[in-house]
C-alpha positions in Angstrom: 7.0 13.7 3.3 8.6 17.1 3.6 10.5 17.4 6.9 8.9 14.2 8.3 9.7 10.5 7.8 6.4 8.5 7.8 6.6 4.8 8.2 3.4 2.9 7.6 2.9 -0.7 8.9 0.3 -3.4 9.0 -0.3 -6.1 11.6 -2.3 -9.3 11.1 -4.9 -10.0 13.8 -5.7 -13.3 15.3 -8.9 -13.5 13.2 -7.0 -13.0 9.9 -7.8 -9.3 9.4 -5.3 -6.5 9.4 -4.7 -3.4 11.5 -2.9 -0.2 10.4 -0.3 1.9 12.1 2.3 4.4 11.2 5.2 6.3 12.8 6.1 9.9 12.2 9.7 11.0 12.8 11.5 14.3 12.6 14.9 15.4 13.6 15.7 19.1 14.0 19.0 20.3 15.5 19.5 18.6 18.8 15.8 17.7 19.2 13.8 14.9 17.7 10.1 13.9 17.4 8.7 10.5 17.1 5.1 9.4 17.4 3.4 6.1 16.7 -0.3 5.9 15.7 -2.2 2.7 16.0 -5.8 2.2 14.8 -8.6 0.0 16.1 -10.2 -0.4 12.8 -9.5 -3.7 11.0 -9.3 -4.3 7.2 -9.9 -7.4 5.1 -6.5 -7.1 3.3 -3.0 -6.1 3.9 -3.2 -3.6 1.0 -6.3 -1.9 2.4 -4.7 -1.5 5.8 -1.5 -0.2 4.3 -3.4 2.4 2.1 -5.2 3.6 5.2 -1.9 3.9 7.2 -0.2 5.8 4.3 -3.2 8.2 4.0 -3.4 8.9 7.7 0.4 9.4 7.8 0.2 11.8 4.9 -2.6 13.8 6.6 -0.7 13.9 9.9 2.5 15.1 8.3 0.7 17.7 6.2 -0.9 19.4 9.1 0.7 22.7 10.0 0.0 22.2 13.7 -0.7 18.5 14.4 -3.0 17.9 17.4 -1.3 17.1 20.7 -2.3 13.9 22.5 
């Protein structure tokens, strides 16, 4: 997504639901940036969790000045 690489992922919980996460990576010159986002919200399906992760990753990568943690 532009100058970022966004990698969405899903993880199955012990109760059979799914959690979403994504990693945002960027390399620029001698520096690099990598941040992993994990969400507490659970989803009934793998596809729903993946869609949420992709959407959140797109929003993060689209922000001109992402918030600092």
